[in-house]
C-alpha positions as a Markdown table, in Angstrom:
| # | Residue | x | y | z |
|---|---|---|---|---|
| 1 | Met | 46.7 | -53.9 | -4.0 |
| 2 | Glu | 48.8 | -52.4 | -0.8 |
| 3 | Asn | 50.9 | -50.6 | -2.9 |
| 4 | Val | 47.6 | -48.8 | -4.8 |
| 5 | Lys | 46.3 | -48.2 | -1.1 |
| 6 | Ser | 49.9 | -46.9 | 0.1 |
| 7 | Leu | 50.1 | -44.4 | -3.0 |
| 8 | Ile | 46.3 | -43.5 | -2.1 |
| 9 | Glu | 47.3 | -42.6 | 1.4 |
| 10 | Asp | 50.7 | -41.0 | 0.9 |
| 11 | Thr | 48.8 | -38.6 | -2.3 |
| 12 | Val | 46.2 | -37.6 | 0.1 |
| 13 | Thr | 48.7 | -36.9 | 2.9 |
| 14 | Ala | 50.9 | -35.1 | 0.4 |
| 15 | Leu | 48.4 | -32.3 | -0.6 |
| 16 | Phe | 46.7 | -32.2 | 3.4 |
| 17 | Ser | 50.2 | -30.7 | 4.2 |
| 18 | His | 50.7 | -28.8 | 1.2 |
| 19 | Phe | 47.5 | -26.9 | 1.4 |
| 20 | Asn | 47.3 | -26.9 | 5.2 |
| 21 | Phe | 44.4 | -28.7 | 6.1 |
| 22 | Gly | 43.9 | -26.7 | 9.4 |
| 23 | Lys | 43.0 | -23.9 | 7.7 |
| 24 | Ser | 39.2 | -23.0 | 7.6 |
| 25 | Asn | 38.9 | -22.1 | 4.2 |
| 26 | Thr | 40.3 | -25.1 | 2.9 |
| 27 | Glu | 38.6 | -27.3 | 5.0 |
| 28 | Lys | 35.7 | -27.4 | 3.4 |
| 29 | Ile | 37.5 | -28.4 | 0.2 |
| 30 | Met | 39.9 | -31.1 | 1.1 |
| 31 | Gln | 36.6 | -33.6 | 2.3 |
| 32 | Phe | 36.7 | -34.3 | -1.7 |
| 33 | Cys | 40.4 | -35.2 | -1.7 |
| 34 | Arg | 40.8 | -39.0 | -1.1 |
| 35 | Pro | 37.3 | -39.4 | -3.4 |
| 36 | Ala | 38.6 | -37.5 | -6.2 |
| 37 | Val | 42.9 | -39.0 | -5.3 |
| 38 | Glu | 41.3 | -42.7 | -5.7 |
| 39 | Lys | 38.5 | -42.0 | -8.7 |
| 40 | Phe | 41.8 | -40.7 | -10.4 |
| 41 | Val | 44.3 | -43.6 | -9.4 |
| 42 | Phe | 41.6 | -46.7 | -10.0 |
| 43 | Ser | 40.2 | -44.9 | -13.6 |
| 44 | Arg | 43.7 | -45.1 | -14.4 |
| 45 | Ile | 44.5 | -49.0 | -13.6 |
| 46 | His | 40.8 | -50.1 | -14.6 |
| 47 | Glu | 41.7 | -52.0 | -17.2 |
| 48 | Thr | 45.1 | -54.1 | -16.0 |
| 49 | Leu | 43.1 | -55.2 | -12.8 |
| 50 | Phe | 39.9 | -56.0 | -14.9 |
| 51 | Gly | 42.7 | -58.2 | -17.0 |
| 52 | Met | 44.4 | -59.4 | -14.1 |
| 53 | Tyr | 40.5 | -60.8 | -12.4 |
| 54 | Glu | 39.4 | -62.0 | -15.8 |
| 55 | Glu | 42.6 | -64.3 | -16.1 |
| 56 | Lys | 42.4 | -65.6 | -12.5 |
| 57 | Asn | 38.8 | -66.5 | -13.0 |
| 58 | Arg | 39.0 | -67.7 | -16.4 |
| 59 | Glu | 38.1 | -70.9 | -15.3 |
| 60 | Thr | 35.9 | -70.6 | -13.3 |
| 61 | Asp | 34.0 | -68.4 | -16.4 |
| 62 | Asp | 34.9 | -71.4 | -18.6 |
| 63 | Gly | 32.6 | -74.0 | -16.7 |
| 64 | Phe | 29.6 | -71.8 | -16.1 |
| 65 | Ser | 29.5 | -71.3 | -19.8 |
| 66 | Gln | 29.9 | -74.7 | -20.4 |
| 67 | Met | 27.0 | -75.6 | -17.8 |
| 68 | Gln | 25.1 | -72.7 | -19.7 |
| 69 | Lys | 25.3 | -74.4 | -23.3 |
| 70 | Glu | 24.2 | -77.9 | -21.6 |
| 71 | Leu | 21.4 | -76.2 | -19.4 |
| 72 | Lys | 19.9 | -74.8 | -22.8 |
| 73 | Thr | 20.0 | -77.8 | -24.6 |
| 74 | Met | 17.9 | -79.7 | -22.0 |
| 75 | Pro | 13.9 | -80.1 | -22.3 |
| 76 | Ser | 11.9 | -77.9 | -19.8 |
| 77 | Ala | 11.0 | -80.7 | -17.6 |
| 78 | Ala | 14.7 | -81.9 | -17.2 |
| 79 | Leu | 15.4 | -78.6 | -17.0 |
| 80 | Leu | 13.3 | -78.1 | -13.8 |
| 81 | Ala | 14.4 | -81.2 | -12.2 |
| 82 | Thr | 18.3 | -80.7 | -12.5 |
| 83 | Leu | 17.9 | -77.4 | -11.1 |
| 84 | Glu | 15.5 | -78.7 | -8.3 |
| 85 | Val | 12.8 | -76.3 | -9.1 |
């Protein structure tokens, strides 16, 4: 993740220096630079990051799915008692 932050920071800095951020006519446009760069980068790596997240949390998700299946088979009174409602 640090590499992504570094990439975004370097890109924004390069754009600022290339378009001379101090000029008044570019100052209005450059406020949108960082959000645009972040949106571009994260839209390109979203699938990979999400896949890594899913893999990392697969065991927890499987546990919740198993618990959900068990709770669906319980009678209402037992379910309410188990959930402490």
